[in-house]
Structure formats: structure tokens, C-alpha cells
N, CA, C and O atoms as a DFTB+ gen file, in Angstrom:
356 C
 N C O
     1  1      -2.999      -0.572     -33.639
     2  2      -1.522      -0.073     -33.592
     3  2      -0.457      -1.127     -33.451
     4  3       0.690      -0.696     -33.342
     5  1      -0.598      -2.191     -33.437
     6  2       0.364      -2.975     -33.966
     7  2       0.566      -3.226     -35.074
     8  3       1.587      -3.882     -35.279
     9  1      -0.416      -2.777     -36.462
    10  2       0.415      -2.545     -37.583
    11  2       0.769      -1.601     -37.907
    12  3       0.839      -1.423     -39.123
    13  1       1.213      -0.406     -36.895
    14  2       1.627       0.428     -37.203
    15  2       3.259       0.461     -36.752
    16  3       4.178       1.102     -37.263
    17  1       3.274      -0.443     -35.639
    18  2       4.786      -0.862     -35.472
    19  2       4.944      -1.558     -36.332
    20  3       6.064      -1.210     -36.705
    21  1       4.615      -2.407     -37.031
    22  2       4.960      -3.599     -37.788
    23  2       5.587      -2.828     -39.457
    24  3       6.364      -3.300     -40.287
    25  1       4.823      -1.456     -39.428
    26  2       5.333      -0.891     -40.796
    27  2       6.579       0.080     -40.583
    28  3       6.922       0.913     -41.422
    29  1       7.157      -0.105     -39.475
    30  2       8.504       0.666     -39.551
    31  2       9.385       0.157     -38.964
    32  3      10.215       0.667     -38.211
    33  1       9.204      -1.199     -39.376
    34  2      10.953      -1.945     -39.107
    35  2      12.064      -1.671     -40.040
    36  3      13.290      -1.636     -39.935
    37  1      11.188      -1.484     -41.011
    38  2      12.606      -0.961     -41.869
    39  2      12.648       0.647     -42.238
    40  3      11.808       1.039     -43.049
    41  1      13.533       1.549     -41.714
    42  2      13.588       2.958     -42.002
    43  2      14.171       3.458     -43.201
    44  3      13.599       4.468     -43.611
    45  1      14.985       3.125     -43.787
    46  2      15.564       3.428     -45.194
    47  2      16.347       2.738     -46.293
    48  3      16.653       1.626     -45.863
    49  1      16.808       2.914     -47.536
    50  2      17.575       2.639     -47.878
    51  2      18.869       2.745     -48.312
    52  3      19.046       3.321     -49.385
    53  1      19.740       2.348     -47.760
    54  2      20.969       2.500     -48.185
    55  2      21.832       2.915     -49.935
    56  3      21.866       2.017     -50.777
    57  1      22.403       4.209     -50.232
    58  2      22.497       4.351     -51.705
    59  2      23.941       4.930     -51.194
    60  3      24.290       6.020     -50.740
    61  1      24.658       3.639     -51.491
    62  2      26.197       4.492     -51.353
    63  2      26.754       3.583     -51.985
    64  3      26.191       2.495     -52.101
    65  1      28.069       3.840     -52.574
    66  2      29.204       2.906     -53.597
    67  2      28.850       1.668     -53.178
    68  3      28.050       1.145     -53.953
    69  1      29.087       1.130     -52.425
    70  2      29.136      -0.297     -52.251
    71  2      27.611      -0.993     -52.193
    72  3      27.283      -2.125     -52.549
    73  1      26.922      -0.088     -51.709
    74  2      25.180      -0.953     -52.043
    75  2      24.897      -0.765     -53.616
    76  3      23.964      -1.411     -54.095
    77  1      25.719       0.159     -54.521
    78  2      25.305      -0.063     -55.791
    79  2      25.794      -0.924     -56.143
    80  3      25.281      -1.682     -56.966
    81  1      27.068      -1.106     -55.581
    82  2      28.050      -2.335     -56.247
    83  2      27.267      -3.887     -55.801
    84  3      27.168      -4.838     -56.576
    85  1      26.854      -3.868     -54.646
    86  2      26.016      -4.889     -54.150
    87  2      24.600      -5.315     -55.285
    88  3      24.303      -6.383     -55.821
    89  1      24.063      -4.185     -55.320
    90  2      23.255      -4.521     -56.360
    91  2      22.982      -4.824     -57.887
    92  3      21.952      -5.077     -58.512
    93  1      24.257      -4.704     -58.224
    94  2      24.577      -4.972     -59.371
    95  2      25.342      -6.263     -59.882
    96  3      25.128      -6.818     -60.959
    97  1      26.287      -6.654     -58.907
    98  2      26.888      -7.861     -59.042
    99  2      26.199      -8.852     -57.797
   100  3      26.654      -9.975     -58.013
   101  1      25.431      -8.900     -56.769
   102  2      25.080      -9.818     -56.243
   103  2      23.405      -9.623     -55.669
   104  3      22.728     -10.150     -54.785
   105  1      23.215      -8.695     -56.580
   106  2      21.294      -8.301     -56.286
   107  2      20.932      -8.728     -54.779
   108  3      20.324      -9.652     -54.239
   109  1      21.768      -7.334     -54.301
   110  2      21.733      -7.635     -52.488
   111  2      21.125      -5.705     -52.803
   112  3      21.473      -4.861     -53.629
   113  1      20.196      -5.700     -51.763
   114  2      20.233      -4.391     -51.176
   115  2      20.133      -3.706     -49.693
   116  3      19.398      -4.246     -48.866
   117  1      20.486      -3.133     -49.523
   118  2      20.912      -2.556     -48.307
   119  2      20.110      -2.052     -47.685
   120  3      19.427      -1.409     -48.482
   121  1      19.402      -1.818     -45.829
   122  2      18.559      -1.436     -45.902
   123  2      19.052      -1.097     -44.011
   124  3      19.501      -1.917     -43.211
   125  1      18.669       0.780     -43.728
   126  2      18.193       0.349     -41.992
   127  2      17.432       0.117     -41.349
   128  3      16.315       0.622     -41.462
   129  1      17.781      -0.817     -40.341
   130  2      16.480      -0.890     -40.205
   131  2      16.283      -0.755     -38.367
   132  3      17.288      -0.431     -37.734
   133  1      15.306      -0.949     -37.796
   134  2      15.340      -0.805     -36.369
   135  2      15.621      -1.509     -35.741
   136  3      15.656      -2.643     -36.220
   137  1      15.960      -1.368     -34.452
   138  2      17.081      -1.975     -33.549
   139  2      16.421      -3.470     -32.757
   140  3      17.076      -4.409     -32.303
   141  1      15.275      -3.339     -32.778
   142  2      14.793      -4.216     -32.288
   143  2      13.720      -5.284     -33.299
   144  3      12.829      -6.090     -33.030
   145  1      14.277      -4.849     -34.404
   146  2      13.515      -5.784     -35.783
   147  2      14.406      -7.163     -35.917
   148  3      15.630      -7.051     -35.859
   149  1      13.942      -8.177     -36.055
   150  2      13.708      -9.548     -35.908
   151  2      13.958      -9.890     -37.938
   152  3      13.416      -9.139     -38.749
   153  1      14.889     -11.173     -38.419
   154  2      14.941     -11.093     -39.418
   155  2      13.278     -11.524     -40.328
   156  3      12.994     -11.270     -41.498
   157  1      12.628     -12.065     -39.525
   158  2      11.228     -12.527     -39.636
   159  2      10.583     -11.263     -40.194
   160  3       9.763     -11.250     -41.112
   161  1      10.967     -10.386     -39.651
   162  2       9.578      -9.063     -38.902
   163  2      10.060      -8.328     -40.610
   164  3       9.258      -8.005     -41.486
   165  1      11.906      -8.199     -40.695
   166  2      12.201      -7.664     -41.771
   167  2      11.443      -8.062     -43.177
   168  3      10.715      -7.442     -43.952
   169  1      11.952      -9.360     -43.127
   170  2      11.585      -9.888     -44.691
   171  2       9.898     -10.107     -44.899
   172  3       9.325     -10.023     -45.985
   173  1       9.266     -10.399     -43.620
   174  2       7.764      -9.728     -44.297
   175  2       7.501      -8.399     -44.540
   176  3       6.415      -8.108     -45.042
   177  1       8.530      -7.296     -44.196
   178  2       7.601      -6.384     -44.349
   179  2       8.390      -6.094     -45.646
   180  3       7.956      -5.132     -46.279
   181  1       9.178      -6.562     -46.031
   182  2      10.122      -6.118     -47.758
   183  2       8.950      -7.107     -48.468
   184  3       8.280      -6.480     -49.289
   185  1       8.596      -8.421     -48.331
   186  2       7.861      -8.918     -49.337
   187  2       6.791      -8.339     -49.186
   188  3       6.153      -8.440     -50.234
   189  1       6.084      -7.613     -48.208
   190  2       4.730      -7.212     -48.730
   191  2       4.745      -5.654     -49.239
   192  3       3.810      -5.154     -49.865
   193  1       5.868      -5.008     -48.902
   194  2       5.750      -3.522     -49.235
   195  2       6.468      -3.537     -50.781
   196  3       6.160      -2.630     -51.553
   197  1       7.533      -4.699     -51.263
   198  2       7.671      -4.763     -52.558
   199  2       7.561      -5.662     -53.609
   200  3       7.868      -5.639     -54.801
   201  1       6.989      -6.542     -52.777
   202  2       6.347      -7.882     -53.892
   203  2       7.495      -8.347     -54.460
   204  3       7.733      -8.390     -55.667
   205  1       8.529      -8.853     -53.156
   206  2      10.053      -9.570     -53.709
   207  2       9.613     -10.521     -53.312
   208  3       8.450     -10.707     -52.954
   209  1      10.652     -11.395     -53.322
   210  2      10.861     -12.790     -52.689
   211  2      12.413     -12.661     -52.364
   212  3      13.271     -12.504     -53.233
   213  1      12.746     -12.778     -50.542
   214  2      13.931     -12.304     -50.477
   215  2      14.513     -13.779     -50.026
   216  3      13.819     -14.258     -49.129
   217  1      15.538     -14.560     -50.398
   218  2      16.492     -15.649     -50.441
   219  2      17.393     -15.403     -49.044
   220  3      17.515     -16.473     -48.449
   221  1      18.006     -14.375     -48.410
   222  2      18.817     -14.993     -47.529
   223  2      18.666     -12.829     -46.891
   224  3      18.471     -11.823     -47.574
   225  1      18.786     -12.927     -46.027
   226  2      19.106     -11.537     -44.975
   227  2      20.356     -11.923     -44.027
   228  3      20.646     -13.107     -43.854
   229  1      21.032     -10.950     -43.462
   230  2      22.461     -10.394     -42.769
   231  2      21.870      -9.065     -42.277
   232  3      21.329      -8.194     -42.957
   233  1      22.072      -9.091     -41.037
   234  2      22.257      -8.189     -39.745
   235  2      23.356      -8.192     -39.597
   236  3      24.209      -9.078     -39.655
   237  1      23.392      -6.328     -39.227
   238  2      25.104      -6.406     -39.016
   239  2      24.622      -4.981     -37.752
   240  3      23.851      -4.151     -38.234
   241  1      24.933      -4.807     -36.676
   242  2      25.160      -3.654     -35.837
   243  2      26.390      -2.848     -35.856
   244  3      27.458      -3.268     -35.409
   245  1      26.244      -1.793     -36.331
   246  2      27.616      -0.860     -36.759
   247  2      28.264      -0.517     -35.022
   248  3      27.686      -0.933     -34.018
   249  1      28.923      -0.095     -35.006
   250  2      29.863       0.614     -33.684
   251  2      28.914       1.869     -33.146
   252  3      28.712       2.277     -32.002
   253  1      28.489       2.246     -34.238
   254  2      27.384       3.926     -33.766
   255  2      26.175       3.402     -33.442
   256  3      25.284       4.252     -33.423
   257  1      25.642       1.660     -33.029
   258  2      24.535       1.449     -33.294
   259  2      23.856       1.501     -34.301
   260  3      22.760       1.526     -33.740
   261  1      23.670       1.530     -35.134
   262  2      22.704       1.354     -36.489
   263  2      22.749       0.097     -36.782
   264  3      23.878      -0.376     -36.918
   265  1      21.785      -0.643     -36.931
   266  2      21.117      -1.771     -37.476
   267  2      21.059      -2.075     -39.218
   268  3      19.976      -1.700     -39.668
   269  1      21.884      -2.605     -40.167
   270  2      21.837      -2.808     -41.002
   271  2      21.182      -4.110     -41.492
   272  3      21.505      -5.165     -40.948
   273  1      20.274      -4.097     -42.493
   274  2      19.964      -5.476     -43.144
   275  2      20.597      -5.683     -44.639
   276  3      20.545      -4.808     -45.503
   277  1      21.254      -7.073     -44.836
   278  2      21.615      -6.879     -46.361
   279  2      20.660      -7.780     -46.888
   280  3      20.384      -8.875     -46.398
   281  1      20.172      -7.284     -47.894
   282  2      19.326      -8.510     -48.230
   283  2      19.322      -9.224     -49.774
   284  3      19.465      -8.588     -50.818
   285  1      19.192     -10.185     -49.710
   286  2      19.773     -10.964     -51.159
   287  2      18.339     -11.366     -51.700
   288  3      17.543     -12.106     -51.122
   289  1      18.151     -10.700     -52.991
   290  2      16.354     -11.335     -53.443
   291  2      16.531     -12.122     -54.660
   292  3      17.497     -11.827     -55.363
   293  1      15.853     -12.965     -54.988
   294  2      15.651     -14.070     -55.495
   295  2      16.229     -13.619     -57.104
   296  3      16.102     -12.409     -57.286
   297  1      16.774     -14.294     -58.172
   298  2      16.798     -13.794     -59.665
   299  2      15.436     -13.236     -60.562
   300  3      15.326     -12.475     -61.523
   301  1      14.629     -13.886     -59.875
   302  2      12.992     -13.019     -60.793
   303  2      12.724     -11.232     -60.627
   304  3      12.199     -10.458     -61.427
   305  1      13.351     -10.959     -59.176
   306  2      13.386     -10.261     -58.944
   307  2      14.877      -9.124     -58.880
   308  3      15.590      -9.288     -57.890
   309  1      15.144      -8.455     -59.498
   310  2      16.541      -7.772     -59.903
   311  2      16.595      -6.654     -59.009
   312  3      15.965      -5.654     -59.354
   313  1      17.317      -6.624     -57.774
   314  2      17.452      -5.192     -57.088
   315  2      17.747      -4.493     -57.458
   316  3      18.323      -3.880     -56.559
   317  1      17.856      -3.659     -58.837
   318  2      17.831      -2.602     -59.742
   319  2      16.087      -2.117     -59.802
   320  3      15.592      -1.005     -59.613
   321  1      15.435      -3.431     -60.140
   322  2      13.890      -2.803     -60.218
   323  2      13.540      -2.165     -59.152
   324  3      12.958      -1.081     -59.156
   325  1      13.907      -2.861     -58.067
   326  2      13.351      -2.463     -56.657
   327  2      13.923      -0.721     -56.236
   328  3      13.277       0.257     -55.859
   329  1      15.302      -0.897     -56.490
   330  2      15.943       0.501     -56.516
   331  2      15.395       1.380     -57.111
   332  3      15.381       2.515     -56.633
   333  1      14.834       1.112     -58.235
   334  2      14.638       2.326     -59.141
   335  2      12.754       2.767     -58.370
   336  3      12.216       3.873     -58.326
   337  1      12.287       1.602     -57.951
   338  2      10.978       2.060     -57.162
   339  2      11.295       2.943     -56.049
   340  3      10.684       3.960     -55.718
   341  1      12.024       2.578     -55.671
   342  2      12.417       3.326     -54.590
   343  2      12.568       4.856     -54.304
   344  3      12.222       5.566     -53.360
   345  1      13.360       5.140     -55.746
   346  2      13.928       6.545     -56.456
   347  2      15.686       6.595     -56.422
   348  3      16.455       7.504     -56.735
   349  1      15.928       5.284     -55.932
   350  2      17.526       5.197     -55.499
   351  2      18.421       5.381     -57.117
   352  3      19.550       5.853     -56.985
   353  1      18.027       5.074     -58.451
   354  2      18.670       5.142     -59.618
   355  2      17.564       6.133     -60.230
   356  3      17.676       6.547     -61.384
């Protein structure tokens, strides 16, 4: 049961104009995540699911109660490649 809980830390990727701009300029992806998810849990799930190296993560809680994770990927893994895997591009 614990493995099922861990898989649901990341809900879905954001595909807005801002997220596309950050992908190209800063190699970042934006995901909506579970409100109870910690940075370590999010990093572990991303690295496991997409086989990427996460350099930095910033979390933001919107006034509407949505938690967003701004993920900076290493230069070896372009964010555009991950976005293509997700079907965003």
C-alpha cells in the first residue's frame, strides 16, 4: 500500500505559456503535486519515473490551495525531452 501512496505525489504537469518559457530558458518543469508531498518525495518520484537528475526544487502553494513544484533539471537532461515524453510538446 505504501508504494501506491508514493506514486501519487506528482499529479500532473503544467503546460502554460510560463511553463513552456521556463522549459526553454531555464531547463525547468512545473508540476502540480500532492499538498502533503515533501521535496525529497517529489525528487525521488521524478528521478524514478523519468530517469532524470533533479538539481533544484521550489514549492509554491497557491491561494486556491494548489501546490506547484518548480523542478530544475541537470543540463544532461533537457526539460524539452521530458515534456515530449509526457506529451506536452
